[in-house]
Residue, then its C-alpha position, 0 to 999 in steps of 0.5 A: m524503366g520497369e527493369s531498373l525499378r525491379v533491380m531497385h526493389l531487389r536491392f532494397f530487399k537485399k539491404q533489409k535482409n542484411r539488416l535483419k541478419d545483423l540485428v539477429i546477430i546483435c540480439i544473440c550477442w546480447l543474450m550471451l552477455p553475463g546477466c543481459g538475458d537473465i530477466s530475474s537478474r534485473k530489478s523488478v516489481t515482483y518479489p519472492d513469495s517468501d518476502i510477501k509471506s513474511i510481511v503477512r506474518s508481520i501484519n498478523d503479529i500487530p497487537e489488537w487495536k481497542l478502545n481505552i487501551t493502556e499507554a504502553d499498548k498504544s506505544l506497542l501498537l505504533e512501534y509495530d506499525r511504523k516498522m512497516c515503513g520501509v517495506d517496498p510499496v508493491a510487496l506491502k500491497n500484496a501482503v495486505s491483500i493476502f492478509c485481507k482475503t485470508q484473515c478478514g473473510s466472512e468465513l471467520d467469526y466476527a471477533t476475528q474479522s474485527k481484530n484483523k480488520g482493525k490492524i489494517f485500519l490503523l496500519i493505513r493511518v500510520l503509513f500514509d499521510v492522511p488528513a485530519i480534516t477532509r470533506w466526507d464527500t471528497v474521498e471514498y468512505f469504507g466504513g471503520k471499526f468504530g466509525t469515523p468522527i465527523d463534525r457539524d460542517g461535514n468534515i471527517n477525520l481520516l487520521w482518527p484514532l491518531y493525531k499529529d503533533e506540531n513536530g510531525a509525531l503521531g500519537f493516539v488521541s485521548e478520550k477528551h478528543h473523541a468526537v461526539s458524532v461518528l460517521f458509520g458506513p457499511p461493513y469496513d473494507p480494509l482492502r478497498e480502503f488500503e487501495s483507495i488511500e494508497r492512490v490518493f495520499p503519499r506514504r510517510k517518510c521514514p523513520i515515522l515519528i511517534r509519541t505515546n502521550p496525547 
């Protein structure tokens, strides 16, 4: 009985050894096939630095957002922002992170910080389908360049300073649409807001419709 059990064990291990040998041969053959062993030839969430640097430059080229800007400047701003619609989400997130860390840091003067933070603030509202009305206590809030409108019922307008018309086109609100009450929080953190909005709200479908007149 003991001898037969020993023979069974030997046969079992021999079979496993042969299977392992076959597996090694299969793996070697797979690696020799064109493109199979080349990880860089497959689609990946990692993008070349040059692409991300190009996106960072595009963000930096966005004109400054100010209150009481002309209709022409409003159109220009929206055009710059909506061009980012087709950018890959992972590449865009990496680019926004780099831009915020290099162009919005405390080592820069306040005017430069404010200008660059405003670019991300507006870009978020163009690229993501954020609601115009939502309860202030149901979303994370990271401040804003000029604050965020809040009504008497405690609803904040995440879409401000933009609005969406009946056709889904985005435009800047006019002065008469500005809320009297404004919610101010800590100094605006553009990167944290981008990451938070990205987790909660979907990207707008391309092409993004825009209009110039409120």
